[in-house]
N, C-alpha and C positions, 0 to 999 in steps of 0.2 A: 209804415209809421214806427216811432221809435217809442219803446216804454220806458217806463221812469228806473227800471232796472238797467236796462242797457246804456240809457243816460249816466247814469250813477257809476257803472263800469267804465264808461268811456272817460268820464272826469276822473276817477281814481286813478287810471291809467295816466292821463295827461299831468295830474298832479306829481303821480311818483316820478315820470320821467323829467318833470322841471327839478323837484326837488334832489332827486339821487345825480343829476347831473351837476347840479352845485354842489353835492356832497363829495364826487370824485374831483370836482377843479381843487379843492380843499385839503384831499385826502394826501398822506406823506407818502402813500404806495401806489405806484402807475395801474390804473385799471383800464379795462376794456369792456364794454358792455354792449347787449345785444337783446333785443325783446324777440322770443320765439315760443314756439310751441313744442314743447318735449314730453313724449309721454302721456299725451290727450290734454296737457296742462298748460296754460300760456303762463309765461312769466319771463323772469331777467337769467339771461346767462353770463355770467362774471368771470371775466380772465384775469388773474393776478399774473402781470407780466414778467416780472422777474423770477418768478418760479414756474412760468405755464400751467398752474394750476387751475382749474376752472370749477365752477360751482354753480347749480341751478336753483333759482326760488321761484317756486308757482306763487304766481299773486294770490294773495289773500284780500278778496275784495272788503271782508269783514272786518280786515283790521285797518287800523289808522293808519295810513301813509307814514306818519313820523316815527311809528313804532314798529313799522315794517322795517324800514331803513334801519332802525336801531337794532334789530335782529341780526342784519346783514353786516353791519358794522362791528357787532359782537365778534363775530367769526373772524374777521378782518384782524379785529385787535390782538385776540387770541393766537392768530396763526401767522401775522405779517407784519404788523405795525413795528416800526422800528423803536428801539430802547437806547437812552443814554444813561452813564452813570456819574454822578457828581459827589467825590470823594472831599470828605473836609479834613482839614488839618488844622493843629493848633501848635504854639511853641509851649514847651514845658518845660519848668525848670528840673533837671536832672537830680535823681535823686542820691544821697548819699551811696548806697548800696551801688548804684550805678556808675558812681563816680569810682567806687573801690575796684569795681570789676573792671572798667579802661584803664587803672593804674596796674590791674595783675597781667593785663596784657600789654603793658610797656609803655603805657602813656607817662608824659612828663605832666607833673603838676601845675607849673605854669603854661603849659599848652591846653589844659582840660576847657574844654567848651561846656558852660554852666548849663548852657540852653540844648535840646533838642527839638523835632519838629515830629509829632505823634498825628497817626491818623486817628480821628476821635469818632468819625461816623460815614455812612454812606446811603445816600438817596438813588433809588432808581425811577427815573420818569420815563413816561411813554411819550413820543412824539404824536401828538393827537391831532392837529391839525395845521397846515401850515398857510400861508399867503404870500406865494412864492414870487410876486411880481410886487411886494414889497420886502420880501425876505424876513418876514415875520413867522415864528414858529409858537405855537402853543403846545405845551407841554403840560402832562399830568402825573403827577406822583403817585406812583402803583406801591414802592416799597419803602421802608427807611429805618434805620435804627438810632436817628437822632430823637432826642427827648422832646415832646410837645410838637412833632411833625404831624400835620393832618392829612391823613390817606386821601386821596383825591383832588388836593387843592389844584390848582391850576393858574400856571403863570404864562405871560406874555414874554418871547425874548426876541430881541433885532439880531438877526445873525448879520454882522458885519462883511460878510462876502456874500456868495453867491449861493444862495439855500438849494436852489434846484442841482448846482452841482456837489454839494455837500450831500444831499440825497442820492443823486446818482452813484457818486463814489461809497456811499453808504451799499446801496444794492450792488455792485459789482466787485464789491470786496477789496476797493482801492484800500481802504483802512482794515489793516491787520487782526484789528481785534475792536471788540466794543470799547473797550478801553482809549485806544486810539482815537476812535470816531468822538466819543465824549469829550475828552481833550481838546479838539479841535473844534468841537461844537462851545463848549463852555469858553475857551479861552477867546473866542471870536466872537462872542456874545455879549448883550448887555441887557441885562432884565429892565422891561419897563414897565410892568405893572402885574399885580396879582388878579386873575378874574373873578369877580364875584358870580352868584348865581344870576344876577340881573344882567351882567355883561356877558357871560356866557350864552344866555339867550341872543343879546344881538350881537354874537360872532357867528351864530348857525345863518 
């Protein structure tokens, strides 16, 4: 006869496997998981495919399943989630000193361009979740030097090519740098919407 504790434990594990499988299907990194007993504790063994690093997380039946998965995600975010950088530029009218400097370098007055493009800011986003069958990427702002930006703001982008191929190229270093990967992502993506707190819950 099963006790209440045994039923609760079984339900916890079934809930975890269902929720974590869903998490893995939307993760931007490739993961393999298996349930096993290690050092006398039952838990999930997680393999990050690209780096071949493994992590073991003993089940904590006293912890909410959602919070348990959030702890796992936090480790993956810190160590493996991909980032993209958005660089912002603006047209600026050159100052008199800048124009004078060009003249000193041999520029001709009638050939001087009165305007120039200047970098005005940079945003670093984490690719937080993907819907590969729809080529949808959910990205979260982690760092910014742009005034009024809100760290943690979440955007939904539609990648106009194969998102699966983009992530594969990212993981296998086909892109020679994060800047190259970032240019590819933003040049081939359309902003769909900003995700509010309510929508974030619906995306889970």
